[in-house]
C-alpha positions as CSV (number, residue, x, y, z in Angstrom):
1,M,59.1,90.6,53.4
2,K,62.3,91.6,55.3
3,N,60.3,94.4,56.9
4,I,57.5,92.0,57.9
5,R,59.9,89.5,59.5
6,E,61.7,92.3,61.4
7,I,58.4,93.6,62.7
8,I,57.5,90.1,64.0
9,R,61.0,89.7,65.6
10,L,60.8,93.1,67.4
11,Y,57.3,92.4,68.6
12,D,57.6,88.7,69.6
13,K,61.2,88.6,70.7
14,L,62.0,92.0,72.0
15,K,58.4,92.9,73.1
16,L,58.6,96.4,71.6
17,T,55.6,98.6,71.3
18,G,54.1,99.4,67.9
19,R,55.4,103.0,68.1
20,K,59.0,101.8,68.7
21,I,58.7,99.2,66.0
22,S,57.4,101.8,63.6
23,R,60.5,104.0,64.2
24,A,62.9,101.1,64.0
25,V,61.8,99.8,60.6
26,N,60.6,103.1,59.2
27,V,57.1,101.8,58.5
28,S,53.9,103.6,59.5
29,R,52.2,102.6,62.8
30,P,48.9,101.5,61.1
31,V,50.9,99.1,58.9
32,V,52.9,97.7,61.8
33,S,49.6,97.2,63.7
34,D,48.1,95.4,60.8
35,Y,51.0,92.9,60.7
36,I,51.0,92.4,64.4
37,I,47.2,91.6,64.4
38,A,47.7,89.2,61.5
39,F,50.6,87.5,63.3
40,K,48.6,87.1,66.5
41,K,45.7,85.5,64.6
42,S,48.1,83.1,62.9
43,G,49.1,81.5,66.2
44,L,52.7,81.4,65.2
45,K,55.9,82.4,67.1
46,Y,58.9,84.1,65.7
47,E,60.9,80.8,65.7
48,D,58.1,79.2,63.6
49,I,58.5,81.6,60.7
50,Q,62.3,81.0,60.2
51,N,61.7,78.1,57.9
52,I,58.7,79.6,56.1
53,S,59.3,81.0,52.7
54,D,58.3,84.6,51.9
55,E,55.5,83.4,49.6
56,N,54.0,81.2,52.3
57,L,54.4,83.8,55.0
58,S,52.6,86.3,52.9
59,E,49.8,83.8,52.3
60,I,49.5,83.2,56.1
61,L,49.5,86.9,57.1
62,L,47.5,88.3,54.3
63,T,44.9,85.5,53.9
64,K,42.0,87.7,55.0
65,K,42.8,90.4,52.4
66,K,43.3,87.9,49.6
67,E,39.9,86.4,50.3
68,S,38.3,89.8,49.6
69,A,37.3,90.3,46.0
70,R,37.5,94.1,46.5
71,Y,41.0,93.9,47.8
72,S,42.0,91.5,45.0
73,K,40.9,94.0,42.4
74,L,42.7,96.8,44.2
75,S,45.9,94.8,44.7
76,S,46.1,93.9,41.0
77,E,46.6,97.6,40.3
78,F,49.4,98.2,42.7
79,E,52.2,97.6,40.2
80,Y,50.5,100.1,37.9
81,Y,50.2,102.6,40.7
82,A,53.9,102.2,41.5
83,Q,54.9,103.1,37.9
84,E,52.4,106.0,37.8
85,L,53.8,107.5,41.0
86,K,57.1,107.9,39.3
87,K,55.6,110.4,36.9
88,K,55.7,114.1,37.5
89,H,52.9,115.6,39.6
90,V,51.2,112.1,40.1
91,T,50.2,111.6,43.8
92,L,48.4,108.8,45.7
93,Q,45.5,111.2,46.1
94,K,45.2,111.6,42.3
95,L,45.3,107.8,41.9
96,W,42.6,107.3,44.5
97,E,40.4,109.8,42.8
98,E,40.7,107.9,39.5
99,Y,40.1,104.6,41.4
100,S,36.9,106.0,43.0
101,V,35.5,107.0,39.6
102,E,36.0,103.4,38.3
103,N,35.0,101.7,41.5
104,P,32.1,103.6,43.2
105,G,31.8,101.1,46.0
106,G,35.6,100.8,46.5
107,Y,37.8,101.7,49.4
108,S,37.9,105.2,51.1
109,H,41.1,107.3,50.6
110,S,42.5,106.2,54.0
111,Q,41.9,102.5,53.3
112,F,43.2,102.8,49.8
113,S,46.4,104.5,51.1
114,H,46.8,101.9,53.9
115,H,46.5,98.9,51.6
116,Y,49.0,100.3,49.1
117,S,51.4,101.2,51.9
118,V,51.2,97.6,53.2
119,W,51.9,96.2,49.7
120,R,54.8,98.5,49.2
121,S,56.4,97.5,52.5
122,A,56.0,93.8,51.6
123,S,57.2,94.1,48.0
124,E,60.8,94.9,48.9
125,I,61.0,97.5,46.1
126,T,60.5,100.5,48.3
127,M,63.3,102.6,46.9
128,H,62.3,101.6,43.3
129,I,58.9,103.0,43.9
130,E,59.6,106.2,45.8
131,H,61.6,108.2,43.3
132,K,60.0,110.6,40.8
133,A,61.2,110.4,37.1
134,G,64.0,112.8,36.3
135,D,64.3,113.8,40.0
136,K,67.5,112.3,41.4
137,M,70.7,110.6,40.2
138,F,72.7,108.7,42.8
139,I,76.5,108.4,42.5
140,D,79.2,106.5,44.4
141,F,82.4,104.5,44.0
142,T,82.6,100.8,44.6
143,G,84.5,99.4,47.5
144,K,86.2,96.7,45.5
145,K,88.6,97.6,42.7
146,L,89.2,96.7,39.1
147,W,92.8,96.8,37.7
148,I,94.9,97.4,34.6
149,T,98.1,95.7,33.7
150,D,101.4,97.4,32.7
151,K,102.3,96.0,29.3
152,E,106.0,96.2,29.9
153,T,106.3,94.8,33.4
154,G,103.1,92.8,33.8
155,Q,102.4,94.5,37.1
156,K,98.8,95.1,38.0
157,R,97.5,98.5,39.2
158,E,94.2,99.1,40.9
159,V,91.7,101.6,39.5
160,E,88.4,102.9,40.9
161,T,84.9,102.2,39.6
162,F,82.3,105.0,39.5
163,V,78.6,104.1,39.5
164,A,75.6,106.3,38.8
165,I,71.9,105.2,38.8
166,L,68.7,107.1,38.1
167,G,66.1,106.9,40.9
168,A,62.9,106.0,38.9
169,S,64.0,103.8,36.1
170,Q,67.2,102.5,37.7
171,L,69.1,103.0,34.5
172,T,72.8,102.6,35.5
173,Y,76.1,103.9,34.3
174,V,79.5,102.5,35.3
175,E,83.0,103.9,34.5
176,A,86.6,103.1,35.6
177,T,88.6,106.1,36.8
178,E,92.2,106.6,38.0
179,T,91.2,108.0,41.5
180,Q,88.4,109.1,43.7
181,K,89.5,112.7,43.7
182,T,87.2,115.6,42.7
183,R,88.3,115.6,39.1
184,D,87.3,112.0,38.7
185,W,84.0,112.5,40.6
186,I,83.2,115.2,38.1
187,K,84.4,113.1,35.1
188,G,82.2,110.2,36.1
189,T,79.2,112.3,36.8
190,E,79.5,114.2,33.6
191,S,79.9,111.0,31.5
192,S,76.9,109.4,33.2
193,M,74.6,112.4,32.2
194,W,75.8,112.3,28.6
195,Y,75.2,108.5,28.7
196,F,71.6,109.1,29.9
197,G,71.1,111.9,27.5
198,G,69.9,114.4,30.0
199,V,70.3,116.1,33.4
200,P,68.5,115.1,36.6
201,K,67.1,117.8,38.9
202,A,69.5,116.7,41.7
203,I,72.7,114.7,42.0
204,V,73.1,112.7,45.3
205,P,76.7,111.8,46.1
206,D,77.9,109.9,49.1
207,C,79.8,111.9,51.7
208,Y,83.3,111.6,50.3
209,K,85.5,114.6,50.8
210,S,86.0,114.8,47.1
211,A,82.3,115.7,46.8
212,V,81.3,116.9,50.3
213,T,83.8,119.0,52.2
214,K,81.8,118.9,55.5
215,P,79.2,116.2,56.0
216,D,76.2,117.3,58.0
217,K,72.7,116.0,58.4
218,Y,71.1,119.4,57.8
219,E,73.7,121.7,56.2
220,P,76.4,119.7,54.4
221,V,79.2,121.8,52.8
222,T,79.7,120.6,49.2
223,N,83.0,120.8,47.4
224,P,83.0,124.2,45.6
225,T,84.2,122.7,42.3
226,F,81.4,120.2,42.4
227,C,78.9,123.1,43.1
228,D,80.3,125.0,40.1
229,F,79.9,121.9,38.0
230,A,76.3,121.6,39.1
231,K,75.7,125.2,38.0
232,H,77.1,124.5,34.6
233,Y,74.6,121.6,34.2
234,E,71.8,123.6,35.8
235,T,71.2,121.0,38.5
236,T,72.0,120.8,42.3
237,I,73.9,118.6,44.7
238,L,72.0,116.9,47.5
239,P,74.6,114.9,49.6
240,T,73.3,111.9,51.5
241,R,72.8,112.4,55.2
242,P,75.5,110.9,57.5
243,Y,74.4,107.6,59.0
244,S,71.3,107.4,56.9
245,P,71.6,104.1,54.9
246,K,68.2,104.6,53.2
247,D,69.5,107.7,51.4
248,K,72.0,105.6,49.4
249,A,70.3,102.2,49.3
250,L,69.6,102.4,45.6
251,V,73.2,103.1,44.6
252,E,74.6,100.5,47.0
253,G,72.2,98.0,45.5
254,A,73.6,99.0,42.1
255,V,77.1,98.5,43.3
256,K,76.3,94.9,44.3
257,I,74.9,94.3,40.8
258,V,78.0,95.8,39.2
259,Y,80.1,93.1,41.0
260,A,77.9,90.4,39.6
261,W,77.4,91.7,36.1
262,I,80.7,93.4,35.4
263,Y,83.4,92.3,37.8
264,A,82.5,88.6,37.5
265,E,82.4,88.8,33.7
266,L,85.8,90.6,33.5
267,R,87.6,88.7,36.2
268,N,89.8,86.8,33.8
269,C,90.4,89.6,31.3
270,I,93.6,91.6,31.0
271,F,93.4,95.3,30.2
272,Y,96.4,97.6,29.5
273,S,94.6,101.0,29.9
274,V,91.6,102.5,31.5
275,N,90.1,103.2,28.1
276,D,90.3,99.5,27.1
277,L,88.7,98.6,30.5
278,N,85.9,101.1,30.0
279,Q,85.0,99.7,26.6
280,A,84.6,96.3,28.1
281,I,82.5,97.7,30.9
282,L,80.2,99.4,28.5
283,V,79.5,96.1,26.7
284,Q,78.4,94.4,30.0
285,L,76.6,97.5,31.1
286,E,74.4,97.5,28.0
287,K,73.5,93.9,28.7
288,Y,72.5,94.7,32.2
289,N,70.4,97.7,31.3
290,L,68.5,95.7,28.6
291,K,67.8,92.8,31.0
292,K,64.1,92.4,32.0
293,M,63.4,93.1,35.7
294,Q,61.4,90.3,37.3
295,K,58.7,92.3,39.1
296,I,57.7,94.7,36.3
297,K,58.7,92.6,33.3
298,K,60.5,95.5,31.7
299,S,64.2,96.4,31.3
300,R,65.7,99.5,32.9
301,K,66.2,100.9,29.4
302,E,62.5,100.4,28.5
303,L,61.4,101.9,31.8
304,F,63.8,104.8,31.2
305,D,62.4,105.5,27.7
306,E,58.8,105.2,28.9
307,I,58.8,107.4,32.1
308,E,62.2,109.1,32.7
309,K,63.9,110.2,29.5
310,S,61.5,113.0,28.8
311,E,61.7,114.3,32.4
312,L,65.5,114.9,32.3
313,G,66.8,118.4,31.7
314,R,68.8,119.4,28.5
315,L,72.5,118.9,28.3
316,P,74.6,122.1,27.9
317,L,76.3,122.9,24.7
318,S,79.8,122.3,26.1
319,L,81.5,120.0,28.6
320,Y,82.5,121.5,32.0
321,E,85.9,123.1,32.3
322,F,87.4,121.9,35.5
323,K,88.1,124.7,38.0
324,S,89.8,125.1,41.3
325,F,89.0,127.5,44.2
326,S,91.0,129.3,46.8
327,R,90.5,132.1,49.3
328,N,93.1,134.9,49.1
329,R,93.7,138.2,50.8
330,V,94.8,141.1,48.6
331,W,98.3,142.3,49.5
332,F,99.2,145.9,50.0
333,N,100.6,145.9,46.5
334,Y,97.1,145.2,45.2
335,H,97.9,141.6,44.1
336,I,96.8,138.2,45.3
337,Y,99.3,135.3,45.5
338,L,98.0,132.1,43.9
339,L,99.9,129.3,45.5
340,A,99.1,126.8,42.7
341,D,101.1,129.0,40.3
342,K,103.4,130.7,42.8
343,H,102.4,133.8,40.9
344,Y,100.9,137.2,41.7
345,Y,97.7,138.6,40.0
346,S,96.5,142.2,40.3
347,V,93.1,143.5,41.4
348,P,91.8,147.1,41.6
349,Y,93.8,148.8,44.4
350,K,90.7,149.7,46.4
351,Y,90.4,146.1,47.4
352,I,93.7,146.0,49.3
353,G,93.3,144.0,52.5
354,K,90.0,142.4,51.4
355,K,89.5,138.6,51.2
356,T,88.7,137.4,47.8
357,D,87.5,134.2,46.2
358,V,89.7,133.0,43.3
359,I,88.5,130.6,40.7
360,Y,91.0,129.3,38.2
361,S,90.9,126.9,35.3
362,E,93.7,125.6,33.0
363,R,93.5,128.9,31.1
364,N,92.1,131.7,33.2
365,V,92.1,133.2,36.7
366,E,89.0,135.0,38.0
367,I,88.9,137.0,41.2
368,Y,85.7,137.7,43.1
369,Y,84.8,140.0,46.0
370,E,81.4,139.4,47.6
371,N,80.3,137.3,44.5
372,V,81.2,140.1,42.1
373,R,84.1,139.5,39.7
374,I,86.7,142.2,40.1
375,A,89.5,140.8,38.0
376,F,90.1,138.4,35.1
377,H,93.6,137.2,33.9
378,G,95.1,134.7,31.6
379,R,96.8,132.1,33.8
380,N,100.5,132.5,34.2
381,R,102.7,129.8,35.8
382,N,105.9,131.9,36.0
383,P,107.1,131.4,39.6
384,N,107.3,134.7,41.6
385,G,106.2,136.6,38.6
386,Y,103.5,139.3,38.4
387,T,100.5,139.7,36.1
388,T,99.4,143.3,36.5
389,L,96.8,145.4,34.7
390,K,97.4,149.1,34.6
391,E,93.8,150.0,35.3
392,H,94.2,148.3,38.7
393,M,96.7,150.9,39.8
394,S,95.9,154.3,41.2
395,S,96.8,157.3,39.0
396,A,99.9,157.9,41.0
397,H,101.1,154.3,40.6
398,K,100.6,153.7,44.3
399,W,97.5,152.7,46.0
400,V,97.6,155.3,48.8
401,S,100.3,157.7,50.1
402,E,100.9,155.3,53.1
403,W,102.6,152.9,50.7
404,S,105.0,154.2,48.1
405,A,108.5,153.4,46.7
406,E,109.8,156.6,48.3
407,R,108.4,155.7,51.7
408,I,109.9,152.2,51.6
409,S,113.2,153.6,50.4
410,G,113.1,156.0,53.4
411,W,112.6,153.1,55.9
412,A,115.5,151.2,54.3
413,T,117.8,154.3,54.6
414,K,117.2,154.4,58.4
415,I,118.8,150.9,58.6
416,G,121.7,151.6,56.2
417,E,122.7,152.9,52.8
418,N,123.3,149.4,51.5
419,V,119.8,148.3,52.5
420,R,118.4,151.3,50.7
421,A,120.4,150.5,47.6
422,V,119.2,146.9,47.6
423,V,115.4,147.7,47.9
424,E,115.7,150.5,45.3
425,K,117.4,148.1,42.9
426,I,114.6,145.5,43.5
427,M,111.8,148.0,43.0
428,S,113.4,149.6,39.9
429,G,113.8,146.1,38.4
430,K,110.0,145.6,38.2
431,E,107.6,146.8,35.5
432,H,105.7,148.5,38.3
433,P,107.4,149.4,41.6
434,E,104.6,147.9,43.7
435,Q,105.6,144.5,42.5
436,G,108.8,144.8,44.5
437,F,107.1,146.1,47.7
438,K,106.7,142.7,49.3
439,V,110.3,141.6,48.8
440,S,111.6,145.0,49.9
441,L,109.6,144.9,53.1
442,G,110.7,141.4,53.7
443,I,114.3,142.5,53.6
444,I,113.6,145.5,55.8
445,N,111.8,143.3,58.4
446,L,115.0,141.1,58.7
447,G,116.2,144.0,60.9
448,K,113.7,142.9,63.5
449,K,115.5,139.6,64.0
450,H,119.1,140.8,63.3
451,T,120.8,144.1,64.0
452,D,120.7,147.0,61.5
453,E,124.5,146.7,61.2
454,R,124.5,143.0,60.3
455,L,121.6,143.6,57.8
456,D,123.5,146.5,56.1
457,K,126.6,144.3,55.8
458,A,124.6,141.5,54.3
459,C,123.1,143.9,51.8
460,K,126.6,145.2,50.9
461,K,127.7,141.7,50.2
462,A,124.5,141.2,48.1
463,I,125.4,144.2,46.0
464,Y,129.0,142.9,45.5
465,F,127.7,139.5,44.2
466,D,124.7,141.1,42.4
467,C,122.3,138.9,44.4
468,Y,119.2,141.0,45.0
469,S,117.2,138.3,46.6
470,L,115.4,138.1,50.0
471,K,116.3,134.5,50.3
472,W,120.0,135.1,49.6
473,I,120.2,137.9,52.2
474,K,118.3,135.9,54.8
475,N,120.6,132.8,54.4
476,T,123.6,135.0,54.7
477,L,122.4,136.4,58.0
478,E,121.3,133.0,59.4
479,N,124.7,131.5,58.6
480,N,126.7,134.5,59.9
481,L,128.4,135.1,56.6
482,E,127.9,138.8,56.3
483,D,131.6,139.4,57.3
484,F,133.0,136.9,54.9
485,I,135.7,138.4,52.6
486,P,135.2,137.4,48.9
487,E,138.1,135.4,47.5
488,T,138.6,137.9,44.6
489,E,139.8,140.5,47.1
490,L,142.7,138.2,48.2
491,F,144.2,138.5,44.8
492,T,144.2,142.3,44.8
493,T,146.7,142.5,47.6
494,T,150.6,142.7,47.0
495,L,152.5,139.5,47.4
496,P,155.2,139.7,50.0
497,E,158.9,139.5,49.1
498,H,160.5,136.0,49.7
499,E,163.7,134.3,48.5
500,N,161.8,131.2,47.3
501,I,159.6,133.2,45.0
502,R,160.9,133.1,41.4
503,G,160.6,136.1,39.2
504,N,159.4,136.1,35.6
505,E,163.1,136.0,34.4
506,Y,163.3,132.4,35.8
507,Y,160.9,131.2,33.0
508,N,162.7,133.0,30.1
C-alpha cells in the first residue's frame, strides 16, 4: 500500500504525470493509471487518505474489481502464483496458459498480467515475490554492533554482525565476526552456504571495499580474493548497483529483523568470546527461521525446503583456503619480490621485465603471466631471502649476456677496487650469483648521488668491519662517516715517551 499512497501523493499534491510517477515509484504506467482513475472516482483528496487504514483504502480503490466474480476467482490464486514464480523456468506466461485451460472465459494475457501486477504492487512483498529459487543470496553487515566482554577487565569490545538471506525463501543466516575485512566477508559467506546446505547461483554483496574494490553501476570491480572464493564454490559475485536501494532491500529488511529477533533478545547477556556469542545467535536464528510468515502461513524453513533447497548447487568437498593477490614485475635477476614476506621468488628467466599476478595462501605462492601459471613455490617468510628453482635459470646461470656477475664486477671496478671487492663478496655469498645482483647494483648506483672516491672509501670501511650491506654503506655515506678512523687503529700506534708514564717495573 505504500506504493499506492505515494502514487496518490505524487498525482494529487505534486501534479506529476503518469509517466513521471511510473519512473518515481518503479511501477508500470498502466498500473499507475489504474490507481489514478480509481482515486478520481473515489472523490477523495490526498489529505483524506492520511487517516484511512491500508485495508479500508484498498477497499475504496479496488471496489470495482472486488465486485467482479471473475476477478475474485483470479485474485484468490495470486498467492499461489507468487510461490510458483519462484520456481525455476516458471513464467507469468506459463501461469496464464494454465489459467486459460481451467477458465475458458477468463482474462486475456494482458489483463491477467495487469491484475497480477496491481496486486503485487499493493501487497508490499515485491522483493519476496521477484526472486527465483536458488538464484541469489544477499549478504551485508549490520550497522549496529554486538559486543563481547573481556573476562579479566570487564571491558566491552564491539564486534561485527554478518547477515545472509536467500532471495526466494528468505531463509536467513547471522554470524558475529571480528571485522568487516575481506577475510571475514568470506568467512561469513562460506558459513552461510554451509548452513543453507548449498550454493546459490549468485552472491550479492553491498559495495564495501572488502568485497567490491571499485563500485560501478555497470562494471564493478570485485575484490580478487572474493572472486577466487566464488570460483571455488562455482558461483558468481553480483555487487549491488550504487544508489540502487531496491537491489539490497531484502537484506536491509533482514537486518532490521535481526535487531528485533537477536539484538533485543541478547541485549542483557554477557559473552566472553565470539564463539559463545555465535552459539547464542544460532538459537535465536533457528526460532526466527521456524516462525510462520503472516502472508503465506509458512515458515522460512518450510518455504526453503519446499521450493529452494533442491535448486541450490552442491557444496565443494573442502573449505576455501584464503588467498591474497598482488601484481609484481619480474626483476632482472628473474625473481619477483613479495612484499608480504619481504622475500624473493624465482620465475623462468624469459619473463624478466614482465608484470605477473601473484596468488599466495598460507602455504604456497603461485605466479601467473597472462593467466598461465609459470611458477609455484612453498611460501617462505625469511626476510630478504631467495627461493630459487634451478630450472628457472638459463644454462649459463645468467639470463642473458647483458646481465652477469662478470659485467657487474666490471662496473664496480670502474668506481674503485673496494667497490669491486664488496659486490663480488655479495654475489659469491649467494647460492646463485643472480640473487646478489640487485644489492650489488644498489651499491654501484650510490655513485650517482655520491662521488666515486667517497663510495670506494665507504666500501673499504665495510670490508674492514665485514659489513657487506647496502643499507650500511648508504648510511655511512649519508652521515659522512667514510673517513672515520676505527678505534682499534689508535692502539696500534707507539705511545710517546713521558716522565709521568710508569714502566712495568713500577708494578713489580
